[in-house]
C-alpha positions in Angstrom: 117.0 -116.7 -62.2 115.5 -119.6 -60.6 111.8 -119.3 -60.1 110.7 -119.7 -56.3 110.3 -123.2 -55.3 112.2 -124.6 -58.8 115.2 -126.0 -56.5 112.9 -127.9 -54.5 111.4 -129.2 -57.5 114.5 -130.3 -59.0 115.4 -134.0 -59.1 118.2 -135.2 -57.2 121.2 -135.8 -59.2 121.8 -139.3 -60.4 124.5 -141.4 -59.0 127.1 -142.7 -61.7 126.9 -146.1 -62.4 129.1 -148.9 -64.0 127.5 -148.0 -67.3 128.6 -144.4 -67.2 132.0 -145.5 -66.2 132.5 -148.4 -69.1 131.2 -145.3 -71.7 133.6 -143.1 -70.6 136.5 -145.6 -70.2 135.6 -147.1 -73.8 135.7 -150.7 -72.0 132.7 -153.4 -71.5 130.7 -153.0 -68.2 132.0 -156.3 -67.3 135.7 -155.1 -67.7 134.5 -152.5 -65.4 133.3 -155.0 -62.7 136.6 -157.0 -62.9 138.5 -153.6 -62.5 136.7 -152.1 -59.5 136.6 -155.7 -57.6 140.2 -156.6 -58.1 139.5 -159.4 -60.3 141.4 -161.0 -62.9 140.6 -160.5 -66.7 141.7 -156.9 -67.2 145.2 -155.5 -68.1 146.6 -153.5 -65.3 146.7 -150.1 -67.7 142.7 -151.1 -68.2 142.3 -151.3 -64.5 144.2 -147.9 -63.9 142.0 -146.1 -66.7 138.8 -147.5 -65.2 139.5 -146.7 -61.6 140.8 -143.1 -62.6 137.4 -142.4 -64.5 135.5 -143.9 -61.4 137.3 -141.3 -59.0 136.7 -138.6 -61.6 132.5 -139.4 -61.9 132.6 -139.9 -58.0 131.6 -143.3 -58.2 131.2 -145.4 -54.7 130.2 -149.1 -54.3 126.7 -149.9 -53.9 126.8 -151.3 -49.7 123.4 -153.1 -50.4 125.1 -154.9 -53.6 128.2 -155.7 -52.3 126.4 -157.3 -49.3 124.6 -159.2 -51.4 127.5 -160.7 -53.5 129.1 -161.7 -50.2 130.8 -158.8 -49.1 130.9 -156.6 -46.3 128.6 -153.9 -45.9 131.0 -151.5 -44.7 128.7 -150.4 -41.5 128.2 -151.2 -37.9 125.0 -151.0 -36.2 123.9 -149.2 -32.9 120.4 -149.7 -31.6 119.1 -147.8 -28.5 115.9 -148.8 -26.8 115.6 -146.1 -24.6 113.0 -143.0 -24.3 114.0 -140.7 -27.2 113.3 -137.5 -24.5 115.9 -139.1 -22.0 118.6 -139.3 -24.8 118.6 -135.5 -25.6 119.9 -134.4 -22.4 122.7 -137.1 -21.5 126.0 -136.5 -22.7 127.2 -140.4 -22.0 125.8 -141.5 -25.4 127.1 -138.9 -27.4 130.9 -139.1 -26.0 130.5 -143.0 -26.4 129.4 -142.7 -30.2 132.3 -139.9 -30.7 134.8 -142.4 -29.7 133.3 -145.6 -31.5 133.1 -143.2 -34.5 136.6 -142.4 -34.4 137.9 -146.1 -34.6 135.5 -146.8 -37.5 136.1 -143.6 -39.4 139.5 -144.7 -39.5 139.0 -148.0 -41.2 136.2 -146.2 -43.8 133.0 -147.8 -41.7 129.9 -146.4 -41.2 127.8 -146.4 -38.2 124.1 -147.1 -38.6 122.6 -145.4 -35.6 118.7 -146.0 -34.8 116.4 -145.5 -31.7 113.7 -147.9 -31.1 110.9 -148.1 -28.5 111.7 -151.5 -26.6 113.7 -154.5 -26.8 111.3 -156.5 -29.0 111.8 -153.8 -31.6 115.4 -153.9 -31.1 115.4 -157.7 -31.6 113.3 -157.3 -34.7 115.9 -154.8 -36.3 118.7 -156.9 -35.7 116.9 -159.6 -37.7 116.0 -157.6 -40.4 119.8 -156.2 -40.6 120.8 -159.5 -40.6 118.5 -160.6 -43.6 119.0 -157.4 -45.7 123.1 -157.7 -44.8 123.0 -154.3 -43.9 125.6 -154.1 -41.0 128.7 -156.2 -40.5 127.8 -156.4 -36.7 126.4 -154.6 -34.2 127.5 -153.1 -30.8 125.2 -153.9 -27.8 124.4 -151.1 -25.2 122.3 -151.2 -21.9 122.8 -154.9 -21.2 120.0 -156.3 -19.1 119.9 -158.7 -16.2 117.6 -160.9 -18.4 118.8 -160.4 -21.8 117.7 -161.9 -24.7 119.8 -160.4 -27.4 123.1 -162.2 -26.7 121.6 -165.6 -27.7 119.7 -163.8 -30.8 122.9 -162.5 -32.0 124.8 -165.4 -31.7 122.1 -167.7 -33.2 122.0 -165.3 -36.2 125.9 -165.5 -36.7 126.0 -161.6 -36.6 129.2 -160.3 -34.7 128.6 -158.1 -31.8 130.2 -156.9 -28.8 128.4 -156.0 -25.6 129.1 -152.8 -24.2 128.6 -152.5 -20.5 128.4 -156.0 -19.8 125.9 -158.3 -18.5 126.1 -158.7 -14.9 127.6 -162.5 -15.2 130.2 -161.9 -17.4 132.7 -160.0 -15.0 135.9 -161.6 -14.9 136.8 -162.9 -11.3 140.4 -160.9 -11.5 140.1 -157.9 -13.5 143.5 -156.0 -14.7 144.6 -152.5 -14.5 143.4 -149.8 -16.9 142.5 -152.2 -19.9 143.0 -155.7 -19.7 141.5 -158.9 -21.7 140.7 -161.7 -19.8 138.4 -164.6 -20.6 135.6 -165.1 -18.1 136.6 -168.1 -15.7 134.9 -171.2 -17.1 134.4 -172.7 -13.7 132.3 -169.5 -12.3 130.4 -168.4 -15.6 129.0 -170.5 -18.9 131.2 -169.7 -22.0 130.6 -166.1 -23.4 127.8 -165.7 -26.2 129.7 -162.5 -27.3 132.4 -160.4 -26.4 132.0 -158.0 -23.7 133.5 -154.7 -22.9 132.7 -153.6 -19.5 133.2 -151.2 -16.4 133.9 -152.2 -13.0 130.6 -150.4 -11.7 131.0 -152.3 -7.8 134.6 -150.9 -7.5 133.6 -147.2 -8.6 130.5 -147.1 -6.2 133.0 -148.4 -3.3 135.1 -145.3 -4.3 132.1 -143.1 -3.7 131.2 -144.7 -0.6 134.6 -144.3 0.8 134.5 -140.6 0.1 131.1 -140.2 1.9 131.4 -142.5 4.7 134.8 -140.5 5.2 133.1 -137.2 5.5 131.0 -138.7 8.1 127.7 -139.3 6.4 125.8 -142.3 7.2 122.3 -141.5 5.6 122.8 -142.0 1.9 120.7 -142.1 -0.7 121.3 -143.5 -4.5 119.1 -142.2 -7.2 119.6 -145.1 -9.8 118.8 -145.4 -13.7 116.6 -147.8 -15.0 115.4 -150.9 -13.1 116.7 -154.1 -15.1 119.7 -152.9 -16.7 122.8 -154.6 -15.5 125.0 -151.6 -14.6 122.2 -150.3 -12.8 121.7 -153.4 -11.0 125.3 -153.7 -10.0 125.2 -150.5 -8.6 122.7 -151.3 -6.3 124.1 -154.4 -5.1 127.5 -152.8 -4.7 125.9 -150.1 -2.5 123.9 -152.4 -0.3 127.4 -154.7 0.0 129.3 -151.3 0.5 126.7 -150.2 3.2 126.7 -153.5 4.9 130.7 -153.9 5.3 130.0 -150.4 7.4 127.0 -151.5 9.5 124.7 -149.3 7.8 121.3 -150.9 7.0 118.6 -150.1 4.6 116.7 -147.8 6.4 120.1 -145.4 6.0 121.5 -146.3 2.8 119.2 -147.2 -0.3 118.5 -146.7 -4.0 115.8 -145.5 -5.9 115.4 -145.9 -9.8 114.4 -143.4 -12.4 114.4 -143.0 -16.1 117.6 -141.0 -16.2 115.9 -138.0 -16.8 115.8 -134.5 -15.4 112.2 -134.5 -14.5 112.5 -137.9 -12.6 115.9 -136.9 -11.0 114.1 -133.8 -9.5 111.1 -135.6 -8.6 112.9 -138.4 -6.9 115.1 -135.8 -5.0 111.9 -133.9 -3.7 110.3 -137.5 -2.5 113.7 -138.1 -0.9 114.1 -134.8 1.0 110.7 -135.3 2.3 111.7 -138.3 4.1 112.0 -138.1 7.7 115.4 -138.3 8.4 116.4 -136.7 5.0 119.5 -138.0 3.9 122.7 -136.1 4.3 124.0 -137.1 0.9 122.5 -138.0 -2.7 124.6 -140.0 -5.5 122.9 -139.7 -8.8 123.5 -141.9 -11.8 124.1 -139.4 -14.3 125.1 -135.8 -14.3 122.0 -134.5 -15.5 120.0 -135.8 -12.5 122.7 -134.3 -10.1 122.2 -131.2 -11.5 118.2 -131.2 -11.2 119.0 -132.7 -7.8 121.1 -129.5 -6.8 118.4 -127.2 -8.1 115.7 -128.6 -6.0 118.1 -128.5 -3.0 118.5 -124.8 -4.0 114.5 -124.3 -4.5 114.2 -125.5 -0.9 117.1 -123.4 0.5 119.1 -126.6 1.4 122.7 -125.5 1.3 125.1 -127.7 -0.7 127.3 -128.9 1.0 126.4 -127.5 4.3 123.3 -129.5 4.7 123.7 -131.8 1.7 126.5 -133.6 -0.4 125.6 -134.4 -3.9 127.5 -136.9 -6.3 127.1 -137.6 -9.9 128.0 -140.7 -11.6 129.4 -139.4 -14.6 131.1 -136.1 -15.0 130.5 -133.5 -17.6 130.5 -129.7 -18.4 127.3 -129.7 -16.3 129.0 -130.8 -13.6 132.0 -128.2 -13.7 129.7 -124.9 -14.6 127.1 -125.4 -11.9 127.3 -123.7 -8.5 128.7 -125.2 -6.4 130.7 -127.6 -8.7 129.7 -131.2 -8.4 131.8 -134.0 -7.1 131.9 -136.4 -10.1 133.2 -139.8 -11.1 135.2 -139.3 -14.1 135.8 -141.8 -16.9 137.0 -141.4 -20.5 133.8 -142.4 -22.0 135.3 -141.7 -25.5 138.1 -143.8 -24.9 135.3 -146.5 -23.8 133.5 -146.1 -26.8 136.9 -146.6 -29.0 137.5 -149.8 -26.5 134.3 -151.3 -27.8 134.7 -150.5 -31.5 138.4 -151.9 -31.4 136.6 -155.0 -30.1 134.2 -155.5 -32.5 136.4 -155.0 -35.5 138.8 -157.6 -33.7 135.7 -160.1 -33.7 134.9 -159.0 -37.3 138.5 -160.2 -38.2 138.2 -163.5 -36.5 139.7 -163.0 -33.1 138.3 -164.7 -30.0 135.5 -163.9 -27.9 136.7 -162.1 -24.8 135.7 -159.9 -21.8 137.7 -156.7 -22.0 137.6 -154.3 -18.8 137.8 -150.5 -19.4 139.7 -148.0 -17.2 138.1 -147.7 -13.5 136.8 -144.2 -13.0 138.5 -141.8 -10.6 136.5 -139.7 -8.0 137.0 -136.0 -8.8 136.2 -134.4 -5.3 134.5 -130.9 -6.0 132.7 -128.3 -3.6 129.3 -130.3 -3.4 130.7 -132.5 -1.1 131.7 -131.7 2.5 131.3 -133.1 5.9 128.3 -134.4 7.5 126.1 -131.7 9.0 125.9 -131.7 12.7 123.0 -133.4 14.0 
């Protein structure tokens, strides 16, 4: 019998090496290298025998060694520079990664994922990955309004796709559903990297259309982190749409948070303490919307009788909360697939492009209703 703790003391199984394959196949190590790397110098019979033995032993090429020899690493990188506590409660990134992984796994490409403290650490990590040839390309998320990453990655020559798109890369004439149109040269400088983006401005317009049509004139937007390009686009779009309807900043405005349920709840308390309080609140994600609905319930504020609530992202949370939350519905895994496909296209030598994802639609549910009487 195995003594207690003995399994923990056992050494990990040794990985098979080229020397092991050569010994079992009865050939030289150089012949094994030629056979496994599709190089001339061995017969077809020897090549077949070496590959059969390698498969029997469970041998896999070392990605670091492949990279040093000039071959691809077989991995893509994804870095998140966000507080770790905000990621565990938000479903968006899990769905995004599932779509990315679906595309990469079909090509037997790994996804190297890392969470870091800030943008400086993220940039340092890109430099290290590039120097060590750890990844063949990267997906850049949470683009900033002033973002050092595109210039850095372009200077390194590390293939990359920006997911979400900086504010300056939106094409002038977006196509339906998914389109690929270069950013107009007259309006913007040539892009440093390919970009996959979503039209947050039109999505916000759909939300405002819905609430304005229900009679709401005092609306607050609980936004995400300041400095993120999509946060700034949503805030600007809210202001534009409000101006078109003659609603000034006293009645329609945005406040920023870190996307967490705690800050979403705290922002809701401050908003509801204002005089007069809003009759509708738009939250930048599902977690904050549910937290806001809980605050309203604690205060005895009926939803939607006295307060309408809209979540930017739909999820199971929005559908199981009572009342069910009105939400913007989008194919987040599909957005991830689109980003991964574009990165593979860049890696295969394709041109830099600005690609638009599908426009989300608003799913009206029980959390929005007519403006309460004065």
